[in-house]
MDTraj code that builds the backbone (N, CA, C; nanometers):
import mdtraj as md
import numpy as np

residues = "MET LYS LEU LEU LEU SER LEU SER THR LEU LEU SER ASP LEU ARG THR LYS GLU THR GLY ALA THR ALA VAL GLU TYR GLY LEU ILE VAL SER LEU ILE ALA ILE VAL ILE ILE ALA ALA VAL ALA LEU VAL GLY THR ASN LEU SER THR LEU PHE ASN THR VAL GLY GLY ALA VAL".split()
xyz = np.array([
    [7.0598, -1.1702, 0.3579],
    [7.0515, -1.2163, 0.2218],
    [7.0240, -1.3667, 0.2170],
    [7.0858, -1.4420, 0.3097],
    [7.0625, -1.5862, 0.3149],
    [6.9166, -1.6157, 0.3473],
    [6.8599, -1.5361, 0.4368],
    [6.7200, -1.5562, 0.4742],
    [6.6291, -1.5355, 0.3541],
    [6.6546, -1.4321, 0.2774],
    [6.5742, -1.4041, 0.1586],
    [6.5889, -1.5152, 0.0557],
    [6.7104, -1.5652, 0.0389],
    [6.7346, -1.6734, -0.0562],
    [6.6646, -1.8020, -0.0118],
    [6.6728, -1.8342, 0.1171],
    [6.6067, -1.9560, 0.1636],
    [6.4550, -1.9405, 0.1615],
    [6.4043, -1.8216, 0.1852],
    [6.2604, -1.7982, 0.1758],
    [6.2147, -1.8128, 0.0313],
    [6.2923, -1.7616, -0.0614],
    [6.2605, -1.7746, -0.2029],
    [6.2619, -1.9212, -0.2458],
    [6.3589, -1.9962, -0.1983],
    [6.3671, -2.1393, -0.2296],
    [6.2471, -2.2135, -0.1714],
    [6.2103, -2.1802, -0.0512],
    [6.0955, -2.2442, 0.0134],
    [5.9672, -2.2165, -0.0639],
    [5.9473, -2.0920, -0.1038],
    [5.8262, -2.0571, -0.1778],
    [5.8223, -2.1263, -0.3135],
    [5.9360, -2.1366, -0.3793],
    [5.9374, -2.2044, -0.5088],
    [5.9115, -2.3534, -0.4915],
    [5.9609, -2.4133, -0.3837],
    [5.9336, -2.5545, -0.3564],
    [5.7849, -2.5766, -0.3275],
    [5.7236, -2.4846, -0.2560],
    [5.5818, -2.4986, -0.2243],
    [5.4956, -2.4887, -0.3493],
    [5.5378, -2.4061, -0.4442],
    [5.4609, -2.3927, -0.5677],
    [5.4701, -2.5167, -0.6545],
    [5.5820, -2.5847, -0.6508],
    [5.5985, -2.7018, -0.7373],
    [5.5403, -2.8275, -0.6755],
    [5.5321, -2.8345, -0.5446],
    [5.4763, -2.9522, -0.4780],
    [5.3246, -2.9380, -0.4702],
    [5.2543, -3.0420, -0.5092],
    [5.1086, -3.0368, -0.5076],
    [5.0477, -3.1274, -0.4018],
    [5.1287, -3.1860, -0.3163],
    [5.0733, -3.2758, -0.2155],
    [4.9880, -3.1997, -0.1153],
    [5.0275, -3.0800, -0.0804],
    [4.9478, -2.9996, 0.0116],
    [4.8144, -2.9616, -0.0483],
    [4.8151, -2.9249, -0.1755],
    [4.6907, -2.8885, -0.2436],
    [4.5977, -3.0089, -0.2534],
    [4.6529, -3.1246, -0.2789],
    [4.5717, -3.2450, -0.2876],
    [4.5069, -3.2765, -0.1539],
    [4.5815, -3.2605, -0.0478],
    [4.5265, -3.2861, 0.0853],
    [4.4137, -3.1880, 0.1170],
    [4.4307, -3.0640, 0.0782],
    [4.3255, -2.9649, 0.1009],
    [4.2013, -2.9998, 0.0193],
    [4.2199, -3.0420, -0.1043],
    [4.1057, -3.0803, -0.1870],
    [4.0314, -3.1993, -0.1267],
    [4.1049, -3.2981, -0.0807],
    [4.0405, -3.4131, -0.0169],
    [3.9683, -3.3696, 0.1110],
    [4.0261, -3.2793, 0.1852],
    [3.9607, -3.2282, 0.3057],
    [3.8294, -3.1585, 0.2738],
    [3.8286, -3.0798, 0.1666],
    [3.7052, -3.0126, 0.1261],
    [3.5990, -3.1122, 0.0820],
    [3.6398, -3.2134, 0.0082],
    [3.5447, -3.3158, -0.0361],
    [3.4854, -3.3890, 0.0835],
    [3.5698, -3.4261, 0.1789],
    [3.5216, -3.4971, 0.2980],
    [3.4272, -3.4091, 0.3784],
    [3.4582, -3.2805, 0.3903],
    [3.3708, -3.1921, 0.4675],
    [3.2361, -3.1744, 0.3981],
    [3.2344, -3.1658, 0.2652],
    [3.1075, -3.1547, 0.1933],
    [3.0243, -3.2822, 0.2079],
    [3.0888, -3.3969, 0.2006],
    [3.0172, -3.5231, 0.2201],
    [2.9595, -3.5299, 0.3611],
    [3.0358, -3.4850, 0.4598],
    [2.9878, -3.4866, 0.5983],
    [2.8662, -3.3956, 0.6147],
    [2.8686, -3.2791, 0.5508],
    [2.7550, -3.1866, 0.5593],
    [2.6304, -3.2493, 0.4976],
    [2.6458, -3.3165, 0.3832],
    [2.5318, -3.3823, 0.3183],
    [2.4770, -3.4939, 0.4062],
    [2.5654, -3.5713, 0.4673],
    [2.5206, -3.6801, 0.5551],
    [2.4465, -3.6247, 0.6761],
    [2.4982, -3.5200, 0.7364],
    [2.4324, -3.4602, 0.8535],
    [2.2947, -3.4069, 0.8160],
    [2.2844, -3.3415, 0.7003],
    [2.1542, -3.2889, 0.6561],
    [2.0558, -3.4026, 0.6292],
    [2.1035, -3.5098, 0.5667],
    [2.0154, -3.6235, 0.5372],
    [1.9679, -3.6901, 0.6656],
    [2.0564, -3.7089, 0.7603],
    [2.0187, -3.7718, 0.8872],
    [1.9199, -3.6847, 0.9632],
    [1.9410, -3.5539, 0.9609],
    [1.8483, -3.4637, 1.0300],
    [1.7099, -3.4688, 0.9654],
    [1.7056, -3.4718, 0.8325],
    [1.5776, -3.4771, 0.7622],
    [1.5062, -3.6093, 0.7858],
    [1.5784, -3.7185, 0.7738],
    [1.5182, -3.8511, 0.7958],
    [1.4762, -3.8661, 0.9414],
    [1.5552, -3.8153, 1.0334],
    [1.5208, -3.8235, 1.1749],
    [1.3919, -3.7503, 1.2058],
    [1.3727, -3.6339, 1.1472],
    [1.2493, -3.5573, 1.1680],
    [1.1305, -3.6310, 1.1094],
    [1.1476, -3.6855, 0.9896],
    [1.0375, -3.7590, 0.9272],
    [1.0033, -3.8849, 1.0060],
    [1.1033, -3.9560, 1.0561],
    [1.0769, -4.0756, 1.1356],
    [1.0077, -4.0416, 1.2668],
    [1.0480, -3.9327, 1.3274],
    [0.9845, -3.8902, 1.4520],
    [0.8363, -3.8605, 1.4286],
    [0.8074, -3.7920, 1.3206],
    [0.6673, -3.7616, 1.2870],
    [0.5899, -3.8899, 1.2594],
    [0.6512, -3.9827, 1.1879],
    [0.5860, -4.1101, 1.1575],
    [0.5569, -4.1887, 1.2849],
    [0.6544, -4.1971, 1.3740],
    [0.6332, -4.2721, 1.4995],
    [0.5257, -4.2047, 1.5861],
    [0.5223, -4.0741, 1.5893],
    [0.4199, -4.0035, 1.6665],
    [0.2817, -4.0282, 1.6073],
    [0.2718, -4.0319, 1.4745],
    [0.1437, -4.0595, 1.4083],
    [0.0972, -4.2020, 1.4380],
    [0.1877, -4.2959, 1.4267],
    [0.1519, -4.4368, 1.4539],
    [0.1186, -4.4546, 1.6004],
    [0.1956, -4.3907, 1.6892],
    [0.1678, -4.4008, 1.8323],
    [0.0339, -4.3391, 1.8686],
    [-0.0034, -4.2299, 1.8021],
    [-0.1320, -4.1667, 1.8273],
    [-0.2483, -4.2506, 1.7768],
    [-0.2245, -4.3242, 1.6673],
    [-0.3298, -4.4089, 1.6104],
    [-0.3511, -4.5336, 1.6940],
    [-0.2471, -4.5793, 1.7611],
    [-0.2586, -4.7002, 1.8417],
    [-0.3199, -4.6615, 1.9733],
])
top = md.Topology()
chain = top.add_chain()
for i, resn in enumerate(residues, 1):
    res = top.add_residue(resn, chain, resSeq=i)
    for name in ("N", "CA", "C"):
        top.add_atom(name, md.element.get_by_symbol(name[0]), res)
traj = md.Trajectory(xyz[None], top)
């Protein structure tokens, strides 16, 4: 019975505390920003490689 009571207390405490949810939200935002940065770098890197190859071929 004590275990059930302490589990119930723990679950109610988790529902009222929002610090964990905030950390998860910040984690999701950071991961989305990282994905956008990686995609942008990959796209710019490909375009720069093509540009350098074109200039190198012209020279």
